[in-house]
N, CA, C, O and the ligand as a Tripos MOL2 file, in Angstrom:
@<TRIPOS>MOLECULE
protein
  257   255    65     0     0
PROTEIN
NO_CHARGES

@<TRIPOS>ATOM
      1 N          91.0230  135.5570  120.0210 N.3       1 MET1
      2 CA         91.5060  134.3340  120.6440 C.3       1 MET1
      3 C          92.9570  134.0990  120.2410 C.2       1 MET1
      4 O          93.2440  133.6560  119.1290 O.2       1 MET1
      5 N          93.8610  134.4030  121.1600 N.am      2 ASP2
      6 CA         95.2720  134.1690  120.8690 C.3       2 ASP2
      7 C          95.8410  133.1490  121.8350 C.2       2 ASP2
      8 O          96.9500  133.3060  122.3470 O.2       2 ASP2
      9 N          95.1060  132.1540  122.0640 N.am      3 ASP3
     10 CA         95.5750  131.1280  122.9820 C.3       3 ASP3
     11 C          96.6080  130.2530  122.2870 C.2       3 ASP3
     12 O          96.2960  129.5280  121.3430 O.2       3 ASP3
     13 N          97.8420  130.3340  122.7700 N.am      4 ASP4
     14 CA         98.9070  129.5590  122.1290 C.3       4 ASP4
     15 C          98.6270  128.0510  122.1660 C.2       4 ASP4
     16 O          99.0180  127.3010  121.2710 O.2       4 ASP4
     17 N          97.9520  127.6470  123.2100 N.am      5 THR5
     18 CA         97.7240  126.2080  123.3390 C.3       5 THR5
     19 C          96.7430  125.7040  122.2940 C.2       5 THR5
     20 O          96.5910  124.4980  122.0990 O.2       5 THR5
     21 N          96.0800  126.6380  121.6230 N.am      6 TYR6
     22 CA         95.0890  126.2160  120.6410 C.3       6 TYR6
     23 C          95.7520  125.4300  119.5120 C.2       6 TYR6
     24 O          95.1910  124.4690  118.9860 O.2       6 TYR6
     25 N          96.9790  125.8720  119.1490 N.am      7 CYS7
     26 CA         97.6730  125.2250  118.0400 C.3       7 CYS7
     27 C          98.4070  123.9540  118.4610 C.2       7 CYS7
     28 O          98.9510  123.2250  117.6310 O.2       7 CYS7
     29 N          98.4090  123.7110  119.7560 N.am      8 ALA8
     30 CA         99.1340  122.5380  120.2210 C.3       8 ALA8
     31 C          98.2690  121.2910  120.0610 C.2       8 ALA8
     32 O          98.0030  120.5560  121.0120 O.2       8 ALA8
     33 N          97.8510  121.0910  118.8370 N.am      9 ALA9
     34 CA         97.0130  119.9180  118.5900 C.3       9 ALA9
     35 C          97.8300  118.6470  118.7910 C.2       9 ALA9
     36 O          99.0260  118.6190  118.5020 O.2       9 ALA9
     37 N          97.2020  117.6300  119.2710 N.am     10 PRO10
     38 CA         97.9290  116.3640  119.4800 C.3      10 PRO10
     39 C          98.3890  115.7920  118.1570 C.2      10 PRO10
     40 O          97.6030  115.6520  117.2200 O.2      10 PRO10
     41 N          99.6510  115.4680  118.0890 N.am     11 GLY11
     42 CA        100.1890  114.9040  116.8550 C.3      11 GLY11
     43 C          99.7070  113.4840  116.6720 C.2      11 GLY11
     44 O          98.9920  112.9380  117.5130 O.2      11 GLY11
     45 N         100.1030  112.9010  115.5730 N.am     12 PRO12
     46 CA         99.7170  111.5040  115.3390 C.3      12 PRO12
     47 C         100.2650  110.5990  116.4180 C.2      12 PRO12
     48 O         101.4350  110.6890  116.7900 O.2      12 PRO12
     49 N          99.4280  109.7470  116.9050 N.am     13 SER13
     50 CA         99.8620  108.8700  117.9820 C.3      13 SER13
     51 C         100.9680  107.9420  117.5020 C.2      13 SER13
     52 O         101.1350  107.7040  116.3060 O.2      13 SER13
     53 N         101.6930  107.4440  118.4340 N.am     14 ALA14
     54 CA        102.7830  106.5350  118.0690 C.3      14 ALA14
     55 C         102.2060  105.3100  117.3760 C.2      14 ALA14
     56 O         101.1200  104.8430  117.7210 O.2      14 ALA14
     57 N         102.9350  104.7970  116.4050 N.am     15 PRO15
     58 CA        102.4390  103.6210  115.6890 C.3      15 PRO15
     59 C         102.2980  102.4400  116.6100 C.2      15 PRO15
     60 O         103.0960  102.2460  117.5280 O.2      15 PRO15
     61 N         101.2900  101.6650  116.3620 N.am     16 GLY16
     62 CA        101.0590  100.4850  117.1850 C.3      16 GLY16
     63 C         102.1270   99.4470  116.9490 C.2      16 GLY16
     64 O         103.0250   99.6420  116.1300 O.2      16 GLY16
     65 N         102.0330   98.3640  117.6500 N.am     17 PRO17
     66 CA        103.0520   97.3130  117.5440 C.3      17 PRO17
     67 C         103.0280   96.6150  116.1890 C.2      17 PRO17
     68 O         104.0750   96.2170  115.6780 O.2      17 PRO17
     69 N         101.8610   96.4660  115.6140 N.am     18 ASP18
     70 CA        101.7770   95.7130  114.3590 C.3      18 ASP18
     71 C         100.9130   96.4300  113.3340 C.2      18 ASP18
     72 O         100.0730   95.8230  112.6700 O.2      18 ASP18
     73 N         101.1360   97.7210  113.2190 N.am     19 VAL19
     74 CA        100.3650   98.4620  112.2210 C.3      19 VAL19
     75 C         101.0710   98.3660  110.8760 C.2      19 VAL19
     76 O         102.1830   98.8690  110.7210 O.2      19 VAL19
     77 N         100.4410   97.7290  109.9140 N.am     20 PRO20
     78 CA        101.0840   97.5730  108.6140 C.3      20 PRO20
     79 C         101.1610   98.9010  107.8770 C.2      20 PRO20
     80 O         100.2830   99.7520  108.0190 O.2      20 PRO20
     81 N         102.1930   99.0680  107.1060 N.am     21 ALA21
     82 CA        102.3130  100.2770  106.3150 C.3      21 ALA21
     83 C         101.3520  100.2000  105.1340 C.2      21 ALA21
     84 O         100.7600   99.1560  104.8580 O.2      21 ALA21
     85 N         101.2130  101.3160  104.4520 N.am     22 ASP22
     86 CA        100.3110  101.3230  103.3080 C.3      22 ASP22
     87 C         100.7760  100.3110  102.2540 C.2      22 ASP22
     88 O          99.9690   99.6750  101.5760 O.2      22 ASP22
     89 N         102.0820  100.1860  102.1420 N.am     23 GLU23
     90 CA        102.6380   99.2490  101.1650 C.3      23 GLU23
     91 C         103.5590   98.2670  101.8820 C.2      23 GLU23
     92 O         104.2570   98.6390  102.8260 O.2      23 GLU23
     93 N         103.5580   97.0620  101.4490 N.am     24 GLY24
     94 CA        104.4820   96.0930  102.0190 C.3      24 GLY24
     95 C         103.9250   95.3510  103.2080 C.2      24 GLY24
     96 O         104.5520   94.4190  103.7100 O.2      24 GLY24
     97 N         102.7490   95.7520  103.6670 N.am     25 GLY25
     98 CA        102.1760   95.0580  104.8060 C.3      25 GLY25
     99 C         101.6090   93.7220  104.3750 C.2      25 GLY25
    100 O         101.6520   93.3690  103.1960 O.2      25 GLY25
    101 N         101.0770   92.9790  105.3330 N.am     26 PRO26
    102 CA        100.4600   91.6970  104.9960 C.3      26 PRO26
    103 C          99.2190   91.9190  104.1420 C.2      26 PRO26
    104 O          98.3430   92.7090  104.4920 O.2      26 PRO26
    105 N          99.1560   91.2310  103.0470 N.am     27 PHE27
    106 CA         98.0250   91.4110  102.1450 C.3      27 PHE27
    107 C          97.0410   90.2610  102.2950 C.2      27 PHE27
    108 O          97.4000   89.1320  102.6290 O.2      27 PHE27
    109 N          95.8090   90.5940  102.0370 N.am     28 ALA28
    110 CA         94.7830   89.5630  102.0900 C.3      28 ALA28
    111 C          94.9790   88.6030  100.9230 C.2      28 ALA28
    112 O          95.4380   88.9880   99.8480 O.2      28 ALA28
    113 N          94.6220   87.3530  101.1580 N.am     29 GLU29
    114 CA         94.7520   86.3820  100.0860 C.3      29 GLU29
    115 C          93.5480   86.4460   99.1700 C.2      29 GLU29
    116 O          92.4250   86.6940   99.6090 O.2      29 GLU29
    117 N          93.7950   86.2210   97.9060 N.am     30 CYS30
    118 CA         92.7040   86.1580   96.9470 C.3      30 CYS30
    119 C          91.8180   84.9800   97.3280 C.2      30 CYS30
    120 O          92.3150   83.8900   97.6110 O.2      30 CYS30
    121 N          90.5200   85.1980   97.3360 N.am     31 VAL31
    122 CA         89.6130   84.1400   97.7630 C.3      31 VAL31
    123 C          89.5170   83.0300   96.7200 C.2      31 VAL31
    124 O          88.9830   81.9570   97.0010 O.2      31 VAL31
    125 N          90.0240   83.2800   95.5430 N.am     32 LEU32
    126 CA         89.9320   82.2770   94.4780 C.3      32 LEU32
    127 C          91.2280   81.5140   94.2870 C.2      32 LEU32
    128 O          91.2190   80.2860   94.2140 O.2      32 LEU32
    129 N          92.3370   82.2240   94.2050 N.am     33 CYS33
    130 CA         93.5960   81.5480   93.9060 C.3      33 CYS33
    131 C          94.5920   81.6420   95.0550 C.2      33 CYS33
    132 O          95.7110   81.1390   94.9460 O.2      33 CYS33
    133 N          94.1990   82.2770   96.1490 N.am     34 ARG34
    134 CA         95.0310   82.3410   97.3530 C.3      34 ARG34
    135 C          96.2990   83.1580   97.1530 C.2      34 ARG34
    136 O          97.1880   83.1340   98.0050 O.2      34 ARG34
    137 N          96.3940   83.8550   96.0810 N.am     35 LYS35
    138 CA         97.5540   84.7070   95.8990 C.3      35 LYS35
    139 C          97.3360   86.0160   96.6440 C.2      35 LYS35
    140 O          96.1970   86.4440   96.8300 O.2      35 LYS35
    141 N          98.4100   86.6450   97.0650 N.am     36 PRO36
    142 CA         98.2690   87.9140   97.7790 C.3      36 PRO36
    143 C          97.6750   88.9750   96.8740 C.2      36 PRO36
    144 O          98.0850   89.1390   95.7250 O.2      36 PRO36
    145 N          96.7180   89.6800   97.4040 N.am     37 THR37
    146 CA         96.0960   90.7480   96.6370 C.3      37 THR37
    147 C          96.7550   92.0660   96.9820 C.2      37 THR37
    148 O          97.7090   92.1180   97.7590 O.2      37 THR37
    149 N          96.2410   93.1170   96.4030 N.am     38 GLU38
    150 CA         96.7650   94.4420   96.7020 C.3      38 GLU38
    151 C          96.0120   95.0650   97.8670 C.2      38 GLU38
    152 O          96.2160   96.2330   98.1980 O.2      38 GLU38
    153 N          95.1470   94.2830   98.4800 N.am     39 TYR39
    154 CA         94.3770   94.7900   99.6040 C.3      39 TYR39
    155 C          94.9880   94.3260  100.9220 C.2      39 TYR39
    156 O          95.5660   93.2410  100.9890 O.2      39 TYR39
    157 N          94.8660   95.1350  101.9620 N.am     40 PRO40
    158 CA         95.3800   94.7300  103.2730 C.3      40 PRO40
    159 C          94.5200   93.6250  103.8680 C.2      40 PRO40
    160 O          93.3730   93.4270  103.4670 O.2      40 PRO40
    161 N          95.0800   92.9210  104.8110 N.am     41 GLU41
    162 CA         94.3450   91.8180  105.4240 C.3      41 GLU41
    163 C          93.0650   92.2950  106.1070 C.2      41 GLU41
    164 O          92.1260   91.5260  106.3120 O.2      41 GLU41
    165 N          93.0530   93.5640  106.4490 N.am     42 SER42
    166 CA         91.8900   94.0800  107.1720 C.3      42 SER42
    167 C          90.7420   94.4190  106.2310 C.2      42 SER42
    168 O          89.6930   94.8920  106.6690 O.2      42 SER42
    169 N          90.9400   94.1780  104.9400 N.am     43 VAL43
    170 CA         89.8900   94.5040  103.9910 C.3      43 VAL43
    171 C          88.6540   93.6510  104.2710 C.2      43 VAL43
    172 O          88.7500   92.4800  104.6410 O.2      43 VAL43
    173 N          87.5040   94.2700  104.0850 N.am     44 LYS44
    174 CA         86.2670   93.5290  104.3190 C.3      44 LYS44
    175 C          85.7770   92.9200  103.0080 C.2      44 LYS44
    176 O          86.0720   93.4150  101.9200 O.2      44 LYS44
    177 N          85.0310   91.8460  103.1450 N.am     45 GLY45
    178 CA         84.4990   91.2170  101.9510 C.3      45 GLY45
    179 C          85.4340   90.1450  101.4230 C.2      45 GLY45
    180 O          86.2250   89.5730  102.1730 O.2      45 GLY45
    181 N          85.3420   89.8780  100.1450 N.am     46 ALA46
    182 CA         86.1550   88.8260   99.5250 C.3      46 ALA46
    183 C          87.1310   89.4710   98.5580 C.2      46 ALA46
    184 O          86.7730   89.8050   97.4290 O.2      46 ALA46
    185 N          88.3520   89.6410   99.0050 N.am     47 PRO47
    186 CA         89.3440   90.2880   98.1440 C.3      47 PRO47
    187 C          89.7440   89.3830   96.9850 C.2      47 PRO47
    188 O          89.8660   88.1670   97.1350 O.2      47 PRO47
    189 N          89.9400   89.9930   95.8470 N.am     48 LEU48
    190 CA         90.3910   89.2560   94.6710 C.3      48 LEU48
    191 C          91.6860   89.8700   94.1700 C.2      48 LEU48
    192 O          91.8790   91.0850   94.2280 O.2      48 LEU48
    193 N          92.5680   89.0130   93.6780 N.am     49 CYS49
    194 CA         93.7790   89.5350   93.0830 C.3      49 CYS49
    195 C          93.3980   90.1680   91.7390 C.2      49 CYS49
    196 O          92.3130   89.9130   91.2150 O.2      49 CYS49
    197 N          94.2790   90.9810   91.1940 N.am     50 PRO50
    198 CA         93.9610   91.6640   89.9350 C.3      50 PRO50
    199 C          93.5260   90.6870   88.8450 C.2      50 PRO50
    200 O          92.6120   90.9810   88.0740 O.2      50 PRO50
    201 N          94.1720   89.5370   88.7790 N.am     51 VAL51
    202 CA         93.8350   88.5640   87.7340 C.3      51 VAL51
    203 C          92.4090   88.0580   87.9140 C.2      51 VAL51
    204 O          91.6110   88.0740   86.9770 O.2      51 VAL51
    205 N          92.0970   87.6100   89.1210 N.am     52 CYS52
    206 CA         90.7650   87.0710   89.3720 C.3      52 CYS52
    207 C          89.7180   88.1740   89.2850 C.2      52 CYS52
    208 O          88.6090   87.9470   88.8020 O.2      52 CYS52
    209 N          90.0610   89.3410   89.7410 N.am     53 ALA53
    210 CA         89.1150   90.4520   89.6610 C.3      53 ALA53
    211 C          88.7830   90.7310   88.1980 C.2      53 ALA53
    212 O          87.6360   91.0070   87.8470 O.2      53 ALA53
    213 N          89.8030   90.6550   87.3590 N.am     54 TRP54
    214 CA         89.5930   90.9040   85.9340 C.3      54 TRP54
    215 C          88.7320   89.7990   85.3320 C.2      54 TRP54
    216 O          87.8390   90.0530   84.5230 O.2      54 TRP54
    217 N          89.0210   88.5740   85.7430 N.am     55 GLN55
    218 CA         88.2510   87.4520   85.2120 C.3      55 GLN55
    219 C          86.7940   87.5180   85.6830 C.2      55 GLN55
    220 O          85.8650   87.2510   84.9210 O.2      55 GLN55
    221 N          86.6230   87.8750   86.9400 N.am     56 GLU56
    222 CA         85.2720   87.9770   87.4770 C.3      56 GLU56
    223 C          84.5150   89.0890   86.7570 C.2      56 GLU56
    224 O          83.3320   88.9470   86.4470 O.2      56 GLU56
    225 N          85.1910   90.1690   86.5020 N.am     57 ALA57
    226 CA         84.5510   91.2880   85.8110 C.3      57 ALA57
    227 C          84.1240   90.8500   84.4120 C.2      57 ALA57
    228 O          83.0300   91.1750   83.9500 O.2      57 ALA57
    229 N          85.0040   90.1090   83.7530 N.am     58 GLY58
    230 CA         84.6800   89.6460   82.4100 C.3      58 GLY58
    231 C          83.5350   88.6540   82.4470 C.2      58 GLY58
    232 O          82.6580   88.6650   81.5840 O.2      58 GLY58
    233 N          83.5540   87.7900   83.4640 N.am     59 ARG59
    234 CA         82.4940   86.7900   83.5650 C.3      59 ARG59
    235 C          81.1360   87.4530   83.7840 C.2      59 ARG59
    236 O          80.1320   87.0930   83.1690 O.2      59 ARG59
    237 N          81.1450   88.4310   84.6800 N.am     60 ASN60
    238 CA         79.8940   89.1130   84.9610 C.3      60 ASN60
    239 C          79.3980   89.8690   83.7350 C.2      60 ASN60
    240 O          78.1950   89.9720   83.4950 O.2      60 ASN60
    241 N          80.3270   90.3860   82.9810 N.am     61 ALA61
    242 CA         79.9370   91.1780   81.8170 C.3      61 ALA61
    243 C          79.4420   90.2800   80.6930 C.2      61 ALA61
    244 O          78.5800   90.6760   79.9100 O.2      61 ALA61
    245 N          79.9870   89.0720   80.6150 N.am     62 CYS62
    246 CA         79.6470   88.1990   79.4890 C.3      62 CYS62
    247 C          78.4970   87.2450   79.8160 C.2      62 CYS62
    248 O          77.8210   86.7450   78.9160 O.2      62 CYS62
    249 N          78.2800   86.9980   81.1120 N.am     63 SER63
    250 CA         77.2240   86.0420   81.4450 C.3      63 SER63
    251 C          75.8610   86.6520   81.2040 C.2      63 SER63
    252 O          75.6700   87.8560   81.3690 O.2      63 SER63
    253 N          74.9310   85.8300   80.8190 N.am     64 GLY64
    254 CA         73.5920   86.3120   80.5480 C.3      64 GLY64
    255 C          73.6050   86.8260   79.1390 C.2      64 GLY64
    256 O          72.5820   87.2990   78.6450 O.2      64 GLY64
    257 ZN         93.1600   85.3660   92.3840 Zn       65 ZN65
@<TRIPOS>BOND
     1     1     2 1
     2     2     3 1
     3     3     4 2
     4     3     5 am
     5     5     6 1
     6     6     7 1
     7     7     8 2
     8     7     9 am
     9     9    10 1
    10    10    11 1
    11    11    12 2
    12    11    13 am
    13    13    14 1
    14    14    15 1
    15    15    16 2
    16    15    17 am
    17    17    18 1
    18    18    19 1
    19    19    20 2
    20    19    21 am
    21    21    22 1
    22    22    23 1
    23    23    24 2
    24    23    25 am
    25    25    26 1
    26    26    27 1
    27    27    28 2
    28    27    29 am
    29    29    30 1
    30    30    31 1
    31    31    32 2
    32    31    33 am
    33    33    34 1
    34    34    35 1
    35    35    36 2
    36    35    37 am
    37    37    38 1
    38    38    39 1
    39    39    40 2
    40    39    41 am
    41    41    42 1
    42    42    43 1
    43    43    44 2
    44    43    45 am
    45    45    46 1
    46    46    47 1
    47    47    48 2
    48    47    49 am
    49    49    50 1
    50    50    51 1
    51    51    52 2
    52    51    53 am
    53    53    54 1
    54    54    55 1
    55    55    56 2
    56    55    57 am
    57    57    58 1
    58    58    59 1
    59    59    60 2
    60    59    61 am
    61    61    62 1
    62    62    63 1
    63    63    64 2
    64    63    65 am
    65    65    66 1
    66    66    67 1
    67    67    68 2
    68    67    69 am
    69    69    70 1
    70    70    71 1
    71    71    72 2
    72    71    73 am
    73    73    74 1
    74    74    75 1
    75    75    76 2
    76    75    77 am
    77    77    78 1
    78    78    79 1
    79    79    80 2
    80    79    81 am
    81    81    82 1
    82    82    83 1
    83    83    84 2
    84    83    85 am
    85    85    86 1
    86    86    87 1
    87    87    88 2
    88    87    89 am
    89    89    90 1
    90    90    91 1
    91    91    92 2
    92    91    93 am
    93    93    94 1
    94    94    95 1
    95    95    96 2
    96    95    97 am
    97    97    98 1
    98    98    99 1
    99    99   100 2
   100    99   101 am
   101   101   102 1
   102   102   103 1
   103   103   104 2
   104   103   105 am
   105   105   106 1
   106   106   107 1
   107   107   108 2
   108   107   109 am
   109   109   110 1
   110   110   111 1
   111   111   112 2
   112   111   113 am
   113   113   114 1
   114   114   115 1
   115   115   116 2
   116   115   117 am
   117   117   118 1
   118   118   119 1
   119   119   120 2
   120   119   121 am
   121   121   122 1
   122   122   123 1
   123   123   124 2
   124   123   125 am
   125   125   126 1
   126   126   127 1
   127   127   128 2
   128   127   129 am
   129   129   130 1
   130   130   131 1
   131   131   132 2
   132   131   133 am
   133   133   134 1
   134   134   135 1
   135   135   136 2
   136   135   137 am
   137   137   138 1
   138   138   139 1
   139   139   140 2
   140   139   141 am
   141   141   142 1
   142   142   143 1
   143   143   144 2
   144   143   145 am
   145   145   146 1
   146   146   147 1
   147   147   148 2
   148   147   149 am
   149   149   150 1
   150   150   151 1
   151   151   152 2
   152   151   153 am
   153   153   154 1
   154   154   155 1
   155   155   156 2
   156   155   157 am
   157   157   158 1
   158   158   159 1
   159   159   160 2
   160   159   161 am
   161   161   162 1
   162   162   163 1
   163   163   164 2
   164   163   165 am
   165   165   166 1
   166   166   167 1
   167   167   168 2
   168   167   169 am
   169   169   170 1
   170   170   171 1
   171   171   172 2
   172   171   173 am
   173   173   174 1
   174   174   175 1
   175   175   176 2
   176   175   177 am
   177   177   178 1
   178   178   179 1
   179   179   180 2
   180   179   181 am
   181   181   182 1
   182   182   183 1
   183   183   184 2
   184   183   185 am
   185   185   186 1
   186   186   187 1
   187   187   188 2
   188   187   189 am
   189   189   190 1
   190   190   191 1
   191   191   192 2
   192   191   193 am
   193   193   194 1
   194   194   195 1
   195   195   196 2
   196   195   197 am
   197   197   198 1
   198   198   199 1
   199   199   200 2
   200   199   201 am
   201   201   202 1
   202   202   203 1
   203   203   204 2
   204   203   205 am
   205   205   206 1
   206   206   207 1
   207   207   208 2
   208   207   209 am
   209   209   210 1
   210   210   211 1
   211   211   212 2
   212   211   213 am
   213   213   214 1
   214   214   215 1
   215   215   216 2
   216   215   217 am
   217   217   218 1
   218   218   219 1
   219   219   220 2
   220   219   221 am
   221   221   222 1
   222   222   223 1
   223   223   224 2
   224   223   225 am
   225   225   226 1
   226   226   227 1
   227   227   228 2
   228   227   229 am
   229   229   230 1
   230   230   231 1
   231   231   232 2
   232   231   233 am
   233   233   234 1
   234   234   235 1
   235   235   236 2
   236   235   237 am
   237   237   238 1
   238   238   239 1
   239   239   240 2
   240   239   241 am
   241   241   242 1
   242   242   243 1
   243   243   244 2
   244   243   245 am
   245   245   246 1
   246   246   247 1
   247   247   248 2
   248   247   249 am
   249   249   250 1
   250   250   251 1
   251   251   252 2
   252   251   253 am
   253   253   254 1
   254   254   255 1
   255   255   256 2
@<TRIPOS>SUBSTRUCTURE
     1 MET1         2 RESIDUE 1 A MET
     2 ASP2         6 RESIDUE 1 A ASP
     3 ASP3        10 RESIDUE 1 A ASP
     4 ASP4        14 RESIDUE 1 A ASP
     5 THR5        18 RESIDUE 1 A THR
     6 TYR6        22 RESIDUE 1 A TYR
     7 CYS7        26 RESIDUE 1 A CYS
     8 ALA8        30 RESIDUE 1 A ALA
     9 ALA9        34 RESIDUE 1 A ALA
    10 PRO10       38 RESIDUE 1 A PRO
    11 GLY11       42 RESIDUE 1 A GLY
    12 PRO12       46 RESIDUE 1 A PRO
    13 SER13       50 RESIDUE 1 A SER
    14 ALA14       54 RESIDUE 1 A ALA
    15 PRO15       58 RESIDUE 1 A PRO
    16 GLY16       62 RESIDUE 1 A GLY
    17 PRO17       66 RESIDUE 1 A PRO
    18 ASP18       70 RESIDUE 1 A ASP
    19 VAL19       74 RESIDUE 1 A VAL
    20 PRO20       78 RESIDUE 1 A PRO
    21 ALA21       82 RESIDUE 1 A ALA
    22 ASP22       86 RESIDUE 1 A ASP
    23 GLU23       90 RESIDUE 1 A GLU
    24 GLY24       94 RESIDUE 1 A GLY
    25 GLY25       98 RESIDUE 1 A GLY
    26 PRO26      102 RESIDUE 1 A PRO
    27 PHE27      106 RESIDUE 1 A PHE
    28 ALA28      110 RESIDUE 1 A ALA
    29 GLU29      114 RESIDUE 1 A GLU
    30 CYS30      118 RESIDUE 1 A CYS
    31 VAL31      122 RESIDUE 1 A VAL
    32 LEU32      126 RESIDUE 1 A LEU
    33 CYS33      130 RESIDUE 1 A CYS
    34 ARG34      134 RESIDUE 1 A ARG
    35 LYS35      138 RESIDUE 1 A LYS
    36 PRO36      142 RESIDUE 1 A PRO
    37 THR37      146 RESIDUE 1 A THR
    38 GLU38      150 RESIDUE 1 A GLU
    39 TYR39      154 RESIDUE 1 A TYR
    40 PRO40      158 RESIDUE 1 A PRO
    41 GLU41      162 RESIDUE 1 A GLU
    42 SER42      166 RESIDUE 1 A SER
    43 VAL43      170 RESIDUE 1 A VAL
    44 LYS44      174 RESIDUE 1 A LYS
    45 GLY45      178 RESIDUE 1 A GLY
    46 ALA46      182 RESIDUE 1 A ALA
    47 PRO47      186 RESIDUE 1 A PRO
    48 LEU48      190 RESIDUE 1 A LEU
    49 CYS49      194 RESIDUE 1 A CYS
    50 PRO50      198 RESIDUE 1 A PRO
    51 VAL51      202 RESIDUE 1 A VAL
    52 CYS52      206 RESIDUE 1 A CYS
    53 ALA53      210 RESIDUE 1 A ALA
    54 TRP54      214 RESIDUE 1 A TRP
    55 GLN55      218 RESIDUE 1 A GLN
    56 GLU56      222 RESIDUE 1 A GLU
    57 ALA57      226 RESIDUE 1 A ALA
    58 GLY58      230 RESIDUE 1 A GLY
    59 ARG59      234 RESIDUE 1 A ARG
    60 ASN60      238 RESIDUE 1 A ASN
    61 ALA61      242 RESIDUE 1 A ALA
    62 CYS62      246 RESIDUE 1 A CYS
    63 SER63      250 RESIDUE 1 A SER
    64 GLY64      254 RESIDUE 1 A GLY
    65 ZN65       257 GROUP 0 **** ****
């Protein structure tokens, strides 16, 4: 199989109008303190900023 067109795979499509970059895009707000987290707005669930995430982790570890 030496079909030249085989390698002509479609390149990455053009970026959409509002596709955020990996860094610097709009970040989801922390559900506790409303500060921007390191997660994108499209993140599912309840994003926590590093501070709240750390506090929640400590709380879960110490409770009970
Ligand atoms: Zn927070």
